[in-house]
C-alpha positions in Angstrom: -16.7 -18.7 -9.0 -13.0 -17.9 -8.6 -11.6 -15.3 -11.1 -9.6 -16.8 -13.8 -7.2 -15.8 -16.6 -6.0 -17.9 -19.5 -2.4 -18.4 -20.6 -3.2 -16.3 -23.7 -4.7 -13.6 -21.6 -1.7 -13.5 -19.3 0.6 -13.2 -22.3 -1.5 -10.4 -23.8 -1.3 -8.4 -20.5 2.5 -8.9 -20.5 2.9 -7.6 -24.0 0.6 -4.7 -23.4 2.5 -3.8 -20.2 5.8 -4.0 -22.1 4.6 -1.7 -24.8 3.1 0.8 -22.4 6.2 1.2 -20.2 8.5 1.3 -23.3 6.9 4.6 -24.3 8.4 6.3 -21.2 11.9 5.3 -22.3 11.8 5.9 -26.1 13.1 9.4 -25.9 16.3 8.8 -23.9 18.6 7.9 -26.8 16.9 10.4 -29.1 17.4 13.6 -27.0 20.0 15.2 -29.2 18.3 14.2 -32.5 14.9 15.6 -31.4 16.5 18.8 -30.0 18.4 19.5 -33.2 15.2 19.1 -35.4 13.1 21.3 -33.2 15.8 23.9 -32.5 16.2 23.1 -28.8 19.5 23.8 -27.1 21.5 20.7 -26.2 21.8 21.8 -22.6 18.0 21.7 -22.1 17.0 18.6 -23.9 17.1 16.7 -20.6 13.7 18.3 -19.8 12.2 15.7 -22.2 13.0 12.9 -19.8 12.0 15.0 -16.8 8.6 15.9 -18.0 7.8 12.3 -19.0 8.8 11.0 -15.6 6.8 13.8 -13.9 3.8 12.8 -15.9 4.3 9.2 -14.9 4.5 10.1 -11.2 1.2 12.1 -11.4 -0.4 9.2 -13.2 0.6 6.8 -10.5 -1.1 9.0 -7.9 -4.2 10.1 -9.8 -5.0 7.5 -12.5 -4.0 4.1 -11.2 -6.3 4.2 -8.2 -9.3 4.5 -10.6 -8.9 0.7 -11.0 -10.5 0.3 -7.6 -13.5 2.3 -8.7 -14.1 1.3 -12.3 -14.2 -1.8 -14.5 -10.5 -2.3 -15.1 -10.9 -3.8 -18.5 -12.7 -0.8 -19.8 -10.3 1.6 -18.0 -7.3 -0.1 -19.6 -8.9 0.2 -23.1 -9.6 3.9 -22.5 -6.0 4.5 -21.2 -4.5 2.8 -24.2 -6.7 4.7 -26.6 -5.6 8.0 -25.0 -2.0 6.9 -24.9 -2.2 6.3 -28.7 -3.4 9.9 -29.1 -0.6 11.2 -26.9 2.0 9.3 -28.9 0.5 10.7 -32.1 0.7 14.3 -30.8 4.4 13.6 -29.8 5.2 12.1 -33.2 3.7 15.1 -35.0 5.1 17.8 -32.7 6.3 20.9 -34.6 7.7 22.8 -31.6 8.9 22.3 -28.1 5.6 23.2 -26.4 3.7 20.6 -28.4 6.4 18.0 -27.8 6.4 18.6 -24.0 2.6 18.3 -23.8 2.8 15.1 -25.7 5.6 13.6 -23.6 3.9 14.6 -20.3 0.7 13.0 -21.5 2.6 9.8 -22.6 4.2 9.6 -19.1 0.8 10.0 -17.3 -1.0 7.5 -19.5 1.8 4.9 -19.5 0.8 4.1 -15.9 -1.7 1.8 -17.6 1.2 -0.6 -17.0 0.4 -0.8 -13.3 -3.3 -1.1 -14.1 -2.5 -4.2 -16.1 -0.6 -5.7 -13.1 -3.5 -5.0 -10.8 -5.9 -6.4 -13.4 -3.9 -9.6 -13.9 -3.7 -10.1 -10.1 -7.5 -9.6 -9.8 -8.1 -12.2 -12.5 -5.9 -14.8 -10.9 -6.7 -17.4 -8.2 -4.6 -16.7 -5.1 -2.5 -19.7 -5.7 -1.5 -18.4 -9.2 -1.3 -14.7 -8.5 2.5 -14.7 -8.3 2.8 -16.5 -11.6 0.5 -13.9 -13.3 2.4 -10.9 -11.7 5.7 -12.5 -12.7 4.6 -13.0 -16.3 3.5 -9.4 -16.6 6.6 -8.1 -14.8 8.7 -10.0 -17.4 6.9 -8.0 -20.1 7.5 -4.8 -18.2 11.3 -5.4 -17.8 11.7 -6.4 -21.4 9.8 -3.2 -22.4 12.1 -1.0 -20.3 15.4 -2.6 -21.5 14.5 -3.0 -25.1 12.8 0.4 -25.6 16.1 2.2 -26.2 17.3 -0.4 -28.7 14.0 -0.3 -30.5 13.8 3.5 -30.7 17.4 3.6 -31.9 16.8 1.2 -34.7 13.6 2.8 -35.9 15.2 6.2 -35.8 18.1 5.0 -38.0 15.6 3.6 -40.5 12.9 6.2 -40.6 13.6 9.1 -38.2 12.6 9.7 -34.6 9.0 10.5 -35.4 8.5 7.0 -36.7 9.2 5.7 -33.2 6.1 7.5 -31.7 3.8 7.0 -34.7 4.6 3.2 -34.7 3.9 3.0 -31.0 0.6 4.9 -31.5 -0.5 2.3 -34.0 0.6 -0.6 -31.7 -1.5 0.9 -28.8 -4.6 1.0 -31.1 -3.9 -2.7 -31.8 -3.8 -3.4 -28.1 -7.2 -1.7 -27.6 -8.7 -4.1 -30.2 -7.0 -7.1 -28.7 -8.2 -6.4 -25.2 -11.7 -5.8 -26.5 -11.7 -9.2 -28.3 -9.9 -11.2 -25.6 -13.3 -12.7 -24.4 -13.2 -15.4 -21.8 -9.4 -15.1 -21.3 -9.9 -11.7 -19.6 -13.1 -11.6 -17.5 -14.1 -8.4 -15.8 -11.5 -7.3 -13.3 -13.5 -4.8 -11.2 -12.9 -5.5 -7.5 -15.2 -2.8 -6.1 -17.5 0.0 -7.2 -18.9 3.0 -5.3 -22.2 1.1 -4.9 -20.4 -1.9 -3.4 -18.5 -0.2 -0.6 -19.3 3.5 -0.8 -16.0 4.5 -2.3 -15.5 7.8 -4.1 -12.5 9.1 -6.0 -11.6 11.4 -3.1 -11.8 8.5 -0.6 -9.6 6.3 -2.8 -6.9 9.0 -3.2 -6.8 9.6 0.6 -6.7 5.9 1.3 -3.7 5.5 -1.1 -1.7 7.9 1.2 -2.8 5.9 4.3 -1.4 2.7 2.9 1.9 3.7 4.6 0.4 2.6 7.9 0.4 -1.0 6.8 3.7 -2.7 7.9 3.8 -5.1 4.9 3.2 -2.3 2.4 5.8 0.0 4.1 8.4 -2.7 4.1 7.9 -3.6 0.4 7.7 0.1 -0.6 11.1 0.9 1.1 12.6 -2.2 -0.5 11.3 -1.1 -3.9 13.0 2.2 -3.4 16.4 0.5 -2.8 16.2 -2.1 -5.5 15.2 0.4 -8.2 17.8 2.9 -7.0 20.4 0.1 -7.6 18.8 -0.8 -10.9 18.9 2.8 -12.1 22.4 3.3 -10.9 23.6 0.7 -13.3 21.5 1.4 -16.3 21.8 5.2 -16.2 25.6 5.2 -15.9 26.5 2.2 -18.0 27.1 4.2 -21.1 29.8 6.3 -19.5 32.6 3.7 -19.1 31.6 2.1 -22.4 31.8 5.3 -24.3 35.2 6.0 -22.8 36.3 2.6 -24.2 35.2 3.7 -27.7 32.1 1.5 -28.1 29.4 2.7 -30.5 25.8 3.3 -29.7 24.8 0.0 -31.2 27.5 -1.9 -29.2 26.3 -0.2 -26.0 22.8 -1.2 -26.8 23.9 -4.8 -26.8 24.3 -4.7 -23.0 20.6 -3.8 -22.7 19.8 -7.0 -24.6 22.2 -9.0 -22.3 20.5 -7.5 -19.2 17.1 -8.4 -20.5 18.0 -12.0 -19.7 17.5 -11.2 -16.1 13.8 -10.4 -16.8 13.0 -14.1 -16.9 13.6 -14.4 -13.2 10.2 -12.8 -12.7 8.2 -16.0 -13.7 10.0 -18.5 -11.4 10.0 -15.9 -8.5 6.3 -15.5 -8.9 5.7 -19.3 -8.8 7.8 -19.6 -5.6 5.8 -16.7 -4.1 2.6 -18.7 -4.8 4.1 -21.6 -2.8 4.7 -19.4 0.2 8.5 -18.9 -0.4 8.3 -15.2 -1.2 10.3 -14.0 1.8 13.1 -16.5 1.2 13.3 -15.5 -2.4 13.5 -11.8 -1.4 16.2 -12.5 1.1 18.4 -14.5 -1.3 17.8 -12.0 -4.1 18.8 -9.1 -1.9 22.1 -10.8 -1.1 22.6 -11.4 -4.9 21.8 -7.7 -5.7 24.4 -6.4 -3.3 27.1 -8.9 -4.3 26.4 -8.4 -8.1 28.2 -5.1 -7.8 31.4 -6.9 -6.7 31.4 -8.5 -10.2 30.4 -5.3 -12.0 33.3 -3.4 -10.4 35.7 -5.3 -12.7 34.2 -3.6 -15.8 37.3 -1.4 -16.4 39.3 -4.6 -16.8 36.9 -6.8 -18.8 33.4 -6.2 -20.2 32.5 -9.8 -19.4 32.3 -8.7 -15.8 29.8 -6.0 -16.8 27.7 -8.5 -18.7 27.6 -11.0 -15.8 27.0 -8.3 -13.2 24.1 -6.8 -15.3 22.4 -10.2 -15.6 22.8 -11.0 -11.9 21.5 -7.5 -10.9 18.4 -7.8 -13.1 17.7 -11.3 -11.9 17.7 -10.1 -8.3 15.7 -6.9 -8.9 12.9 -8.7 -10.8 12.7 -11.5 -8.2 12.3 -9.0 -5.4 9.9 -6.8 -7.4 7.5 -9.7 -8.2 7.5 -11.1 -4.6 6.9 -7.6 -3.2 3.8 -7.1 -5.3 2.5 -10.6 -4.6 2.8 -10.1 -0.9 1.1 -6.7 -0.7 -1.8 -7.4 -3.1 -5.4 -7.3 -1.7 -8.4 -7.6 -4.0 -10.2 -4.7 -2.3 -7.4 -2.2 -2.9 -5.3 -3.8 -5.7 -4.8 -0.7 -7.8 -4.1 1.6 -4.9 -1.5 -0.8 -3.5 0.3 -1.3 -6.8 0.1 2.5 -7.7 1.4 3.5 -4.2 4.1 0.9 -4.3 5.3 2.2 -7.7 5.7 5.7 -6.4 8.7 4.4 -4.4 10.0 2.7 -7.6 10.0 6.2 -9.3 11.7 7.8 -6.4 14.4 5.2 -6.3 14.9 5.3 -10.0 15.2 9.1 -9.9 17.8 9.1 -7.1 19.9 6.3 -8.7 20.0 8.2 -12.0 21.0 11.6 -10.5 23.4 10.2 -8.0 25.2 7.7 -10.3 26.0 10.2 -13.0 27.2 12.9 -10.6 29.3 10.4 -8.6 30.9 9.0 -11.8 32.5 12.4 -12.5 34.0 12.5 -8.9 34.8 8.9 -8.1 34.7 7.0 -11.4 33.2 3.6 -11.9 34.4 2.4 -8.5 32.2 5.0 -6.8 29.2 4.0 -8.9 29.6 0.4 -7.9 29.9 1.3 -4.2 26.7 3.3 -4.5 24.8 0.5 -6.2 26.0 -2.0 -3.7 24.9 0.2 -0.8 21.4 0.4 -2.3 21.5 -3.5 -2.5 22.5 -3.6 1.2 19.5 -1.3 2.0 17.2 -3.9 0.4 18.8 -6.7 2.5 18.4 -4.6 5.7 14.6 -4.3 5.2 14.4 -8.1 5.3 16.7 -8.5 8.3 14.7 -5.9 10.2 11.4 -7.7 9.4 12.6 -11.1 10.5 12.0 -10.7 14.3 8.5 -9.5 13.6 7.8 -12.6 11.5 9.0 -14.8 14.4 6.6 -13.1 16.7 3.8 -13.7 14.3 
């Protein structure tokens, strides 16, 4: 019998993925507030973000591959339970050391997001795999873009600790929902040690060797470029807006506007299911590069920023979904998704560092050129692959 997932199950995985990834981004607008309460110097509060991202990278390498060894449904429940504990520790932190341990653990366990993608793909018929991945990716993008807005609102209402304590309670609720999902989420284990002789060490080593696969290599490099472009915009966006005198709440509105682009994931996934993944990727890469031509007009009108942000997010999510659909294999789903997302992290980190540094030296024009070049990089990966496709 083919694996199957219900519409309700697909939506549950999307919500769970959005909640998990949001926990990585909660701290970004709260850095100064948390630092002041715990007596941490303003010049060092950036370590909160760094340690969370470091934990996430380690989780991608060492936790996500477990999905190819263990029953994914049980693994997801365990990861969410531990994530709830990590969020609780963070919310109750009384000093910097306790906070950093909590945030590092949150980052490492938030990679359950990628376990959910692999699980959803494993549960889907091949002809509906792109649709499932697209739905879950929509949840992920909404989680990323709305995390800052949500944490800001909760902090204004009840303080920064309420953000993490509330998230902890939500994670417990997700554990219960996954446990009770029943037929909508059948077992997603694709392999066990007894099936194919896999061990944890073998799985980790095979994750590294994925680079030898042309399709994975092409998609991973493209992921690096698209998320470098994505991070270039969303890391630096507050700089020109702050100079124009916008408040934090007004700046947060642009996150809500950009979230509209998340809904490109579903249609892109359905087109990938019909065999049009490469065409979608090519067109979206062109859109990604050209969206920066619109965004460059931000100093003259904020309408340009709003339009550019939506176009960029549409392009990024369309490429991201088709990438994952094209590289997925049932026998190594978790390793493929985890390894692919390592390049997402590298691209995001480069975009964040480069864009803020460049803004000081070349202003918004320099940032737009950088973001556009990253988009061109994505397009070049497709052009380079075209001759190979003709040969095949």
